[in-house]
Backbone and ligand atoms as CSV (ligand in chain L), in Angstrom:
chain,resi,resn,atom,element,x,y,z
A,1,MET,N,N,53.008,0.347,-76.294
A,1,MET,CA,C,54.278,0.660,-76.959
A,1,MET,C,C,54.113,1.880,-77.860
A,2,THR,N,N,55.205,2.456,-78.224
A,2,THR,CA,C,55.160,3.655,-79.070
A,2,THR,C,C,55.564,3.296,-80.500
A,3,VAL,N,N,55.280,4.199,-81.394
A,3,VAL,CA,C,55.664,3.998,-82.791
A,3,VAL,C,C,57.189,4.055,-82.885
A,4,LYS,N,N,57.781,2.965,-83.342
A,4,LYS,CA,C,59.248,2.889,-83.465
A,4,LYS,C,C,59.588,1.973,-84.627
A,5,LYS,N,N,60.854,1.884,-84.921
A,5,LYS,CA,C,61.328,1.087,-86.055
A,5,LYS,C,C,60.729,-0.316,-86.040
A,6,ASP,N,N,60.150,-0.730,-87.169
A,6,ASP,CA,C,59.584,-2.061,-87.391
A,6,ASP,C,C,58.280,-2.331,-86.645
A,7,ALA,N,N,57.739,-1.351,-85.922
A,7,ALA,CA,C,56.415,-1.540,-85.319
A,7,ALA,C,C,55.369,-1.539,-86.434
A,8,VAL,N,N,54.307,-2.328,-86.230
A,8,VAL,CA,C,53.186,-2.315,-87.167
A,8,VAL,C,C,52.142,-1.346,-86.621
A,9,VAL,N,N,51.855,-0.332,-87.411
A,9,VAL,CA,C,51.017,0.777,-86.962
A,9,VAL,C,C,49.768,0.843,-87.841
A,10,GLU,N,N,48.623,1.125,-87.213
A,10,GLU,CA,C,47.429,1.495,-87.962
A,10,GLU,C,C,47.129,2.949,-87.648
A,11,MET,N,N,46.935,3.719,-88.697
A,11,MET,CA,C,46.837,5.163,-88.527
A,11,MET,C,C,45.690,5.707,-89.375
A,12,HIS,N,N,44.899,6.594,-88.774
A,12,HIS,CA,C,43.944,7.364,-89.576
A,12,HIS,C,C,44.626,8.658,-90.000
A,13,TYR,N,N,44.317,9.094,-91.203
A,13,TYR,CA,C,44.939,10.327,-91.683
A,13,TYR,C,C,43.946,11.106,-92.525
A,14,THR,N,N,44.105,12.415,-92.495
A,14,THR,CA,C,43.406,13.298,-93.429
A,14,THR,C,C,44.452,14.230,-94.003
A,15,LEU,N,N,44.460,14.323,-95.317
A,15,LEU,CA,C,45.444,15.149,-96.008
A,15,LEU,C,C,44.738,16.319,-96.674
A,16,LYS,N,N,45.202,17.525,-96.330
A,16,LYS,CA,C,44.663,18.734,-96.960
A,16,LYS,C,C,45.782,19.499,-97.651
A,17,ASN,N,N,45.397,20.287,-98.645
A,17,ASN,CA,C,46.376,21.176,-99.272
A,17,ASN,C,C,46.328,22.549,-98.589
A,18,ASP,N,N,47.119,23.477,-99.116
A,18,ASP,CA,C,47.185,24.821,-98.532
A,18,ASP,C,C,45.825,25.504,-98.506
A,19,ALA,N,N,44.991,25.182,-99.474
A,19,ALA,CA,C,43.669,25.817,-99.568
A,19,ALA,C,C,42.673,25.195,-98.591
A,20,GLY,N,N,43.111,24.138,-97.876
A,20,GLY,CA,C,42.230,23.502,-96.909
A,20,GLY,C,C,41.314,22.445,-97.516
A,21,GLU,N,N,41.528,22.136,-98.800
A,21,GLU,CA,C,40.727,21.091,-99.443
A,21,GLU,C,C,41.239,19.711,-99.028
A,22,VAL,N,N,40.315,18.798,-98.748
A,22,VAL,CA,C,40.708,17.433,-98.392
A,22,VAL,C,C,41.106,16.690,-99.669
A,23,LEU,N,N,42.363,16.231,-99.722
A,23,LEU,CA,C,42.856,15.515,-100.893
A,23,LEU,C,C,42.699,14.012,-100.724
A,24,ASP,N,N,42.792,13.567,-99.482
A,24,ASP,CA,C,42.729,12.133,-99.219
A,24,ASP,C,C,42.462,11.955,-97.730
A,25,SER,N,N,41.731,10.888,-97.401
A,25,SER,CA,C,41.458,10.635,-95.996
A,25,SER,C,C,41.089,9.178,-95.794
A,26,SER,N,N,41.489,8.644,-94.648
A,26,SER,CA,C,41.107,7.269,-94.305
A,26,SER,C,C,39.897,7.261,-93.381
A,27,VAL,N,N,39.448,8.441,-92.964
A,27,VAL,CA,C,38.355,8.515,-91.987
A,27,VAL,C,C,37.073,7.976,-92.631
A,28,GLY,N,N,36.409,7.079,-91.901
A,28,GLY,CA,C,35.230,6.419,-92.455
A,28,GLY,C,C,35.572,5.117,-93.148
A,29,LYS,N,N,36.871,4.868,-93.337
A,29,LYS,CA,C,37.342,3.605,-93.895
A,29,LYS,C,C,38.220,2.932,-92.835
A,30,ASP,N,N,38.893,1.844,-93.218
A,30,ASP,CA,C,39.838,1.223,-92.298
A,30,ASP,C,C,41.066,2.113,-92.174
A,31,PRO,N,N,41.665,2.152,-90.978
A,31,PRO,CA,C,42.907,2.913,-90.861
A,31,PRO,C,C,43.993,2.288,-91.735
A,32,MET,N,N,44.973,3.082,-92.088
A,32,MET,CA,C,46.039,2.624,-92.969
A,32,MET,C,C,47.118,1.894,-92.165
A,33,PRO,N,N,47.393,0.625,-92.500
A,33,PRO,CA,C,48.468,-0.083,-91.803
A,33,PRO,C,C,49.817,0.146,-92.494
A,34,PHE,N,N,50.866,0.238,-91.732
A,34,PHE,CA,C,52.204,0.300,-92.327
A,34,PHE,C,C,53.239,-0.179,-91.315
A,35,MET,N,N,54.363,-0.627,-91.827
A,35,MET,CA,C,55.468,-0.998,-90.950
A,35,MET,C,C,56.375,0.219,-90.838
A,36,HIS,N,N,56.591,0.652,-89.590
A,36,HIS,CA,C,57.296,1.914,-89.392
A,36,HIS,C,C,58.791,1.781,-89.702
A,37,GLY,N,N,59.345,2.836,-90.273
A,37,GLY,CA,C,60.784,2.890,-90.518
A,37,GLY,C,C,61.226,2.183,-91.783
A,38,ARG,N,N,60.253,1.849,-92.635
A,38,ARG,CA,C,60.581,1.121,-93.864
A,38,ARG,C,C,60.298,1.940,-95.123
A,39,GLY,N,N,59.972,3.216,-94.913
A,39,GLY,CA,C,59.703,4.059,-96.074
A,39,GLY,C,C,58.366,3.766,-96.737
A,40,HIS,N,N,57.433,3.145,-96.004
A,40,HIS,CA,C,56.114,2.859,-96.573
A,40,HIS,C,C,55.249,4.109,-96.641
A,41,ILE,N,N,55.529,5.067,-95.776
A,41,ILE,CA,C,54.841,6.354,-95.860
A,41,ILE,C,C,55.921,7.411,-96.092
A,42,ILE,N,N,55.522,8.614,-96.485
A,42,ILE,CA,C,56.551,9.592,-96.849
A,42,ILE,C,C,57.396,9.956,-95.625
A,43,ALA,N,N,58.663,10.245,-95.897
A,43,ALA,CA,C,59.677,10.351,-94.843
A,43,ALA,C,C,59.307,11.374,-93.769
A,44,GLY,N,N,58.806,12.523,-94.172
A,44,GLY,CA,C,58.493,13.577,-93.211
A,44,GLY,C,C,57.396,13.154,-92.251
A,45,LEU,N,N,56.444,12.375,-92.752
A,45,LEU,CA,C,55.345,11.899,-91.924
A,45,LEU,C,C,55.842,10.807,-90.971
A,46,GLU,N,N,56.696,9.951,-91.500
A,46,GLU,CA,C,57.268,8.877,-90.691
A,46,GLU,C,C,58.024,9.469,-89.489
A,47,LYS,N,N,58.779,10.520,-89.748
A,47,LYS,CA,C,59.536,11.178,-88.678
A,47,LYS,C,C,58.592,11.770,-87.627
A,48,ALA,N,N,57.475,12.329,-88.101
A,48,ALA,CA,C,56.545,13.014,-87.195
A,48,ALA,C,C,55.816,12.048,-86.259
A,49,VAL,N,N,55.528,10.828,-86.727
A,49,VAL,CA,C,54.747,9.906,-85.889
A,49,VAL,C,C,55.642,9.045,-84.993
A,50,GLU,N,N,56.936,9.071,-85.234
A,50,GLU,CA,C,57.894,8.344,-84.389
A,50,GLU,C,C,57.658,8.711,-82.915
A,51,GLY,N,N,57.515,7.704,-82.066
A,51,GLY,CA,C,57.370,7.959,-80.638
A,51,GLY,C,C,55.944,8.204,-80.174
A,52,MET,N,N,54.976,8.253,-81.104
A,52,MET,CA,C,53.586,8.483,-80.695
A,52,MET,C,C,52.968,7.204,-80.123
A,53,LYS,N,N,51.908,7.410,-79.310
A,53,LYS,CA,C,51.207,6.283,-78.684
A,53,LYS,C,C,49.801,6.162,-79.254
A,54,VAL,N,N,49.164,4.999,-79.011
A,54,VAL,CA,C,47.782,4.789,-79.434
A,54,VAL,C,C,46.883,5.869,-78.824
A,55,GLY,N,N,46.018,6.422,-79.640
A,55,GLY,CA,C,45.087,7.440,-79.171
A,55,GLY,C,C,45.617,8.848,-79.360
A,56,GLU,N,N,46.891,8.972,-79.650
A,56,GLU,CA,C,47.445,10.324,-79.864
A,56,GLU,C,C,47.210,10.747,-81.313
A,57,SER,N,N,47.070,12.047,-81.478
A,57,SER,CA,C,46.961,12.566,-82.842
A,57,SER,C,C,47.851,13.787,-82.971
A,58,CYS,N,N,48.166,14.128,-84.190
A,58,CYS,CA,C,48.960,15.343,-84.392
A,58,CYS,C,C,48.740,15.907,-85.781
A,59,ASP,N,N,49.078,17.162,-85.916
A,59,ASP,CA,C,49.039,17.842,-87.208
A,59,ASP,C,C,50.462,17.975,-87.711
A,60,VAL,N,N,50.662,17.626,-88.969
A,60,VAL,CA,C,51.988,17.691,-89.571
A,60,VAL,C,C,51.872,18.433,-90.889
A,61,SER,N,N,52.648,19.495,-91.036
A,61,SER,CA,C,52.711,20.162,-92.336
A,61,SER,C,C,54.065,19.882,-92.959
A,62,LEU,N,N,54.031,19.476,-94.209
A,62,LEU,CA,C,55.265,19.129,-94.910
A,62,LEU,C,C,55.427,20.007,-96.134
A,63,ALA,N,N,56.547,20.708,-96.189
A,63,ALA,CA,C,56.880,21.505,-97.362
A,63,ALA,C,C,57.178,20.555,-98.522
A,64,PRO,N,N,57.071,21.050,-99.754
A,64,PRO,CA,C,57.295,20.158,-100.908
A,64,PRO,C,C,58.600,19.363,-100.816
A,65,GLU,N,N,59.679,20.009,-100.302
A,65,GLU,CA,C,60.964,19.283,-100.264
A,65,GLU,C,C,60.931,18.109,-99.297
A,66,ASP,N,N,59.985,18.111,-98.348
A,66,ASP,CA,C,59.838,16.977,-97.428
A,66,ASP,C,C,58.719,16.035,-97.864
A,67,ALA,N,N,58.051,16.379,-98.953
A,67,ALA,CA,C,56.925,15.555,-99.415
A,67,ALA,C,C,57.237,15.026,-100.811
A,68,TYR,N,N,56.577,15.550,-101.822
A,68,TYR,CA,C,56.747,14.980,-103.158
A,68,TYR,C,C,57.599,15.849,-104.084
A,69,GLY,N,N,58.363,16.769,-103.511
A,69,GLY,CA,C,59.291,17.547,-104.313
A,69,GLY,C,C,58.618,18.699,-105.040
A,70,PHE,N,N,59.432,19.431,-105.753
A,70,PHE,CA,C,58.926,20.583,-106.489
A,70,PHE,C,C,58.495,20.159,-107.879
A,71,HIS,N,N,57.642,20.970,-108.449
A,71,HIS,CA,C,57.202,20.731,-109.811
A,71,HIS,C,C,58.366,20.983,-110.754
A,72,ASP,N,N,58.695,20.000,-111.578
A,72,ASP,CA,C,59.849,20.089,-112.465
A,72,ASP,C,C,59.352,20.234,-113.904
A,73,LYS,N,N,59.667,21.395,-114.515
A,73,LYS,CA,C,59.207,21.640,-115.890
A,73,LYS,C,C,59.773,20.599,-116.862
A,74,GLU,N,N,60.988,20.129,-116.558
A,74,GLU,CA,C,61.642,19.139,-117.421
A,74,GLU,C,C,60.865,17.823,-117.469
A,75,ALA,N,N,60.038,17.625,-116.462
A,75,ALA,CA,C,59.298,16.362,-116.391
A,75,ALA,C,C,58.043,16.396,-117.261
A,76,ILE,N,N,57.811,17.535,-117.901
A,76,ILE,CA,C,56.691,17.632,-118.839
A,76,ILE,C,C,57.242,17.444,-120.248
A,77,GLN,N,N,56.730,16.444,-120.944
A,77,GLN,CA,C,57.296,16.105,-122.244
A,77,GLN,C,C,56.220,15.780,-123.255
A,78,GLU,N,N,56.584,15.958,-124.529
A,78,GLU,CA,C,55.692,15.550,-125.608
A,78,GLU,C,C,56.112,14.182,-126.105
A,79,ILE,N,N,55.142,13.351,-126.367
A,79,ILE,CA,C,55.418,12.048,-126.969
A,79,ILE,C,C,54.680,12.005,-128.300
A,80,PRO,N,N,55.411,11.757,-129.402
A,80,PRO,CA,C,54.718,11.701,-130.696
A,80,PRO,C,C,53.747,10.528,-130.749
A,81,MET,N,N,52.645,10.726,-131.457
A,81,MET,CA,C,51.607,9.690,-131.552
A,81,MET,C,C,52.165,8.356,-132.031
A,82,GLU,N,N,53.124,8.394,-132.978
A,82,GLU,CA,C,53.608,7.118,-133.528
A,82,GLU,C,C,54.333,6.280,-132.469
A,83,ALA,N,N,54.745,6.915,-131.376
A,83,ALA,CA,C,55.393,6.169,-130.290
A,83,ALA,C,C,54.365,5.555,-129.351
A,84,LEU,N,N,53.103,5.775,-129.630
A,84,LEU,CA,C,52.047,5.346,-128.706
A,84,LEU,C,C,51.195,4.223,-129.273
A,85,LYS,N,N,51.711,3.549,-130.298
A,85,LYS,CA,C,50.934,2.443,-130.881
A,85,LYS,C,C,50.656,1.397,-129.810
A,86,GLY,N,N,49.473,0.854,-129.885
A,86,GLY,CA,C,49.124,-0.181,-128.912
A,86,GLY,C,C,48.282,0.371,-127.775
A,87,ILE,N,N,48.172,1.670,-127.693
A,87,ILE,CA,C,47.278,2.249,-126.688
A,87,ILE,C,C,46.006,2.695,-127.407
A,88,ASP,N,N,44.903,2.035,-127.105
A,88,ASP,CA,C,43.666,2.283,-127.856
A,88,ASP,C,C,43.030,3.597,-127.466
A,89,LYS,N,N,42.999,3.807,-126.155
A,89,LYS,CA,C,42.169,4.898,-125.678
A,89,LYS,C,C,43.033,5.871,-124.881
A,90,LEU,N,N,43.102,7.090,-125.345
A,90,LEU,CA,C,43.859,8.113,-124.636
A,90,LEU,C,C,42.900,9.159,-124.100
A,91,GLU,N,N,43.108,9.518,-122.865
A,91,GLU,CA,C,42.250,10.524,-122.254
A,91,GLU,C,C,43.093,11.466,-121.422
A,92,VAL,N,N,42.753,12.734,-121.431
A,92,VAL,CA,C,43.427,13.685,-120.555
A,92,VAL,C,C,43.179,13.269,-119.104
A,93,GLY,N,N,44.269,13.253,-118.323
A,93,GLY,CA,C,44.143,12.889,-116.909
A,93,GLY,C,C,44.472,11.446,-116.622
A,94,MET,N,N,44.554,10.607,-117.683
A,94,MET,CA,C,44.861,9.198,-117.429
A,94,MET,C,C,46.357,9.022,-117.170
A,95,ASN,N,N,46.694,7.932,-116.493
A,95,ASN,CA,C,48.098,7.622,-116.224
A,95,ASN,C,C,48.611,6.611,-117.229
A,96,LEU,N,N,49.837,6.816,-117.685
A,96,LEU,CA,C,50.485,5.882,-118.602
A,96,LEU,C,C,51.805,5.441,-118.007
A,97,GLN,N,N,52.223,4.225,-118.352
A,97,GLN,CA,C,53.557,3.772,-117.961
A,97,GLN,C,C,54.520,4.205,-119.058
A,98,SER,N,N,55.599,4.864,-118.657
A,98,SER,CA,C,56.586,5.310,-119.626
A,98,SER,C,C,57.969,4.999,-119.066
A,99,GLN,N,N,59.005,5.550,-119.688
A,99,GLN,CA,C,60.368,5.349,-119.192
A,99,GLN,C,C,61.067,6.693,-119.125
A,100,ASP,N,N,61.923,6.862,-118.113
A,100,ASP,CA,C,62.711,8.093,-118.081
A,100,ASP,C,C,63.962,7.911,-118.942
A,101,GLN,N,N,64.837,8.915,-118.955
A,101,GLN,CA,C,65.998,8.859,-119.853
A,101,GLN,C,C,66.973,7.740,-119.491
A,102,HIS,N,N,66.832,7.189,-118.273
A,102,HIS,CA,C,67.689,6.075,-117.861
A,102,HIS,C,C,67.024,4.726,-118.090
A,103,GLY,N,N,65.822,4.754,-118.636
A,103,GLY,CA,C,65.106,3.514,-118.899
A,103,GLY,C,C,64.341,2.976,-117.706
A,104,ASN,N,N,64.265,3.760,-116.636
A,104,ASN,CA,C,63.496,3.324,-115.468
A,104,ASN,C,C,62.006,3.556,-115.703
A,105,PRO,N,N,61.166,2.637,-115.227
A,105,PRO,CA,C,59.733,2.839,-115.405
A,105,PRO,C,C,59.237,4.042,-114.609
A,106,VAL,N,N,58.368,4.800,-115.212
A,106,VAL,CA,C,57.837,5.990,-114.556
A,106,VAL,C,C,56.372,6.148,-114.976
A,107,THR,N,N,55.551,6.585,-114.041
A,107,THR,CA,C,54.149,6.829,-114.361
A,107,THR,C,C,53.977,8.285,-114.742
A,108,VAL,N,N,53.368,8.519,-115.873
A,108,VAL,CA,C,53.145,9.893,-116.330
A,108,VAL,C,C,51.647,10.130,-116.492
A,109,ARG,N,N,51.266,11.383,-116.348
A,109,ARG,CA,C,49.866,11.770,-116.470
A,109,ARG,C,C,49.679,12.527,-117.777
A,110,VAL,N,N,48.635,12.209,-118.511
A,110,VAL,CA,C,48.381,12.875,-119.790
A,110,VAL,C,C,47.758,14.250,-119.522
A,111,LEU,N,N,48.438,15.287,-120.053
A,111,LEU,CA,C,47.950,16.658,-119.851
A,111,LEU,C,C,47.169,17.156,-121.056
A,112,LYS,N,N,47.627,16.759,-122.266
A,112,LYS,CA,C,47.066,17.325,-123.482
A,112,LYS,C,C,47.183,16.304,-124.607
A,113,ILE,N,N,46.204,16.272,-125.468
A,113,ILE,CA,C,46.247,15.353,-126.614
A,113,ILE,C,C,45.980,16.157,-127.880
A,114,THR,N,N,46.887,16.058,-128.851
A,114,THR,CA,C,46.618,16.633,-130.173
A,114,THR,C,C,46.714,15.481,-131.178
A,115,LYS,N,N,46.506,15.786,-132.471
A,115,LYS,CA,C,46.568,14.724,-133.484
A,115,LYS,C,C,47.967,14.137,-133.580
A,116,LYS,N,N,48.977,14.982,-133.350
A,116,LYS,CA,C,50.347,14.543,-133.606
A,116,LYS,C,C,51.058,14.016,-132.378
A,117,ALA,N,N,50.665,14.499,-131.212
A,117,ALA,CA,C,51.446,14.167,-130.014
A,117,ALA,C,C,50.575,14.291,-128.767
A,118,ILE,N,N,51.077,13.708,-127.693
A,118,ILE,CA,C,50.434,13.963,-126.402
A,118,ILE,C,C,51.471,14.621,-125.492
A,119,THR,N,N,51.018,15.409,-124.564
A,119,THR,CA,C,51.886,16.022,-123.561
A,119,THR,C,C,51.657,15.278,-122.253
A,120,VAL,N,N,52.764,14.830,-121.649
A,120,VAL,CA,C,52.648,14.086,-120.391
A,120,VAL,C,C,53.492,14.745,-119.312
A,121,ASP,N,N,53.100,14.494,-118.078
A,121,ASP,CA,C,53.754,15.080,-116.911
A,121,ASP,C,C,54.163,13.949,-115.977
A,122,ALA,N,N,55.485,13.861,-115.722
A,122,ALA,CA,C,55.984,12.799,-114.843
A,122,ALA,C,C,56.074,13.257,-113.390
A,123,ASN,N,N,55.708,14.515,-113.129
A,123,ASN,CA,C,55.701,14.976,-111.743
A,123,ASN,C,C,54.647,14.210,-110.945
A,124,HIS,N,N,54.924,13.976,-109.688
A,124,HIS,CA,C,53.893,13.439,-108.801
A,124,HIS,C,C,52.753,14.448,-108.739
A,125,GLN,N,N,51.534,13.933,-108.641
A,125,GLN,CA,C,50.363,14.808,-108.629
A,125,GLN,C,C,50.424,15.835,-107.493
A,126,LEU,N,N,51.146,15.508,-106.425
A,126,LEU,CA,C,51.241,16.412,-105.278
A,126,LEU,C,C,52.560,17.185,-105.258
A,127,ALA,N,N,53.326,17.130,-106.353
A,127,ALA,CA,C,54.569,17.898,-106.416
A,127,ALA,C,C,54.255,19.376,-106.274
A,128,GLY,N,N,55.095,20.081,-105.527
A,128,GLY,CA,C,54.930,21.520,-105.364
A,128,GLY,C,C,53.915,21.895,-104.294
A,129,GLU,N,N,53.191,20.921,-103.760
A,129,GLU,CA,C,52.174,21.208,-102.740
A,129,GLU,C,C,52.766,21.097,-101.338
A,130,THR,N,N,52.372,22.008,-100.466
A,130,THR,CA,C,52.619,21.811,-99.040
A,130,THR,C,C,51.476,20.939,-98.524
A,131,LEU,N,N,51.826,19.865,-97.846
A,131,LEU,CA,C,50.822,18.895,-97.415
A,131,LEU,C,C,50.538,19.076,-95.930
A,132,HIS,N,N,49.265,19.080,-95.597
A,132,HIS,CA,C,48.861,19.216,-94.199
A,132,HIS,C,C,48.144,17.936,-93.780
A,133,PHE,N,N,48.809,17.165,-92.944
A,133,PHE,CA,C,48.228,15.919,-92.460
A,133,PHE,C,C,47.699,16.103,-91.043
A,134,ASN,N,N,46.540,15.486,-90.774
A,134,ASN,CA,C,46.140,15.238,-89.399
A,134,ASN,C,C,46.137,13.727,-89.268
A,135,VAL,N,N,46.911,13.216,-88.320
A,135,VAL,CA,C,47.003,11.765,-88.168
A,135,VAL,C,C,46.647,11.368,-86.748
A,136,SER,N,N,46.064,10.168,-86.594
A,136,SER,CA,C,45.840,9.622,-85.265
A,136,SER,C,C,46.248,8.151,-85.274
A,137,ILE,N,N,46.913,7.773,-84.202
A,137,ILE,CA,C,47.450,6.416,-84.098
A,137,ILE,C,C,46.360,5.520,-83.513
A,138,GLU,N,N,45.932,4.513,-84.276
A,138,GLU,CA,C,44.840,3.629,-83.853
A,138,GLU,C,C,45.362,2.377,-83.166
A,139,SER,N,N,46.476,1.855,-83.615
A,139,SER,CA,C,47.061,0.690,-82.945
A,139,SER,C,C,48.547,0.630,-83.252
A,140,VAL,N,N,49.280,0.038,-82.319
A,140,VAL,CA,C,50.718,-0.193,-82.513
A,140,VAL,C,C,51.015,-1.579,-81.950
A,141,ARG,N,N,51.690,-2.411,-82.712
A,141,ARG,CA,C,52.090,-3.721,-82.183
A,141,ARG,C,C,53.451,-4.097,-82.763
A,142,GLU,N,N,54.068,-5.109,-82.129
A,142,GLU,CA,C,55.312,-5.644,-82.666
A,142,GLU,C,C,54.996,-6.375,-83.976
A,143,ALA,N,N,55.894,-6.306,-84.925
A,143,ALA,CA,C,55.739,-7.088,-86.150
A,143,ALA,C,C,56.005,-8.563,-85.840
A,144,THR,N,N,55.331,-9.452,-86.558
A,144,THR,CA,C,55.619,-10.881,-86.413
A,144,THR,C,C,56.924,-11.189,-87.150
A,145,ALA,N,N,57.464,-12.377,-86.895
A,145,ALA,CA,C,58.717,-12.774,-87.550
A,145,ALA,C,C,58.546,-12.774,-89.068
A,146,ASP,N,N,57.385,-13.260,-89.528
A,146,ASP,CA,C,57.126,-13.289,-90.974
A,146,ASP,C,C,57.070,-11.886,-91.566
A,147,GLU,N,N,56.411,-11.001,-90.844
A,147,GLU,CA,C,56.304,-9.628,-91.344
A,147,GLU,C,C,57.686,-8.974,-91.443
A,148,LEU,N,N,58.526,-9.235,-90.442
A,148,LEU,CA,C,59.877,-8.658,-90.475
A,148,LEU,C,C,60.646,-9.211,-91.665
A,149,LYS,N,N,60.464,-10.506,-91.923
A,149,LYS,CA,C,61.163,-11.146,-93.031
A,149,LYS,C,C,60.692,-10.571,-94.364
A,150,HIS,N,N,59.373,-10.376,-94.471
A,150,HIS,CA,C,58.818,-9.874,-95.741
A,150,HIS,C,C,58.937,-8.358,-95.869
A,151,GLY,N,N,59.076,-7.673,-94.741
A,151,GLY,CA,C,59.191,-6.222,-94.800
A,151,GLY,C,C,57.878,-5.509,-95.026
A,152,HIS,N,N,56.738,-6.203,-94.756
A,152,HIS,CA,C,55.442,-5.526,-94.869
A,152,HIS,C,C,54.444,-6.132,-93.893
A,153,VAL,N,N,53.326,-5.423,-93.756
A,153,VAL,CA,C,52.289,-5.833,-92.802
A,153,VAL,C,C,51.447,-6.959,-93.393
A,154,HIS,N,N,51.171,-7.962,-92.570
A,154,HIS,CA,C,50.234,-9.022,-92.986
A,154,HIS,C,C,48.879,-8.758,-92.336
A,155,SER,N,N,47.855,-8.730,-93.156
A,155,SER,CA,C,46.507,-8.509,-92.632
A,155,SER,C,C,45.693,-9.770,-92.836
A,156,ALA,N,N,44.461,-9.748,-92.349
A,156,ALA,CA,C,43.571,-10.912,-92.490
A,156,ALA,C,C,43.322,-11.230,-93.956
A,157,SER,N,N,43.350,-10.214,-94.814
A,157,SER,CA,C,43.060,-10.439,-96.221
A,157,SER,C,C,44.308,-10.807,-97.036
A,158,CYS,N,N,45.438,-10.890,-96.348
A,158,CYS,CA,C,46.705,-11.191,-97.008
A,158,CYS,C,C,46.681,-12.640,-97.506
A,159,SER,N,N,47.158,-12.885,-98.715
A,159,SER,CA,C,47.028,-14.226,-99.304
A,159,SER,C,C,48.158,-15.161,-98.861
A,160,HIS,N,N,49.145,-14.671,-98.188
A,160,HIS,CA,C,50.200,-15.558,-97.701
A,160,HIS,C,C,50.355,-15.351,-96.227
L,1,ZN,ZN,ZN,54.363,-10.962,-96.779
């Protein structure tokens, strides 16, 4: 069968940036399982693997607008130290849970720490990057009734 809506797919992937540096890869580990057509992987990649068969591979380049969006200067903000009570250890590069202006939870990355404030960035780490994926389809099967009901893949290590 081919990769189609609700199929359970195992895929190997290698992700490089424009400079050709490997940012992430499943090679040497277990392939990544996902249920197709459910937004479990980024939309541009999902579109590219639609219709592929086991053993096929392809290269997919995604512009920022099809991947994690553009870098937004507005998403870089200062948070005064007094708003950070309860956090013992702050380090540049660490992720913090914060809220956007609508009160939705958002993960921000610490860019800078001074005595009075920290600077955080709510942009995705890959915002503004063109992503170059090489993917290969390792297996494709029909989802079980339970998987369809839950909307995710059940593996051997799954607790339910
Ligand atoms: Zn489940």
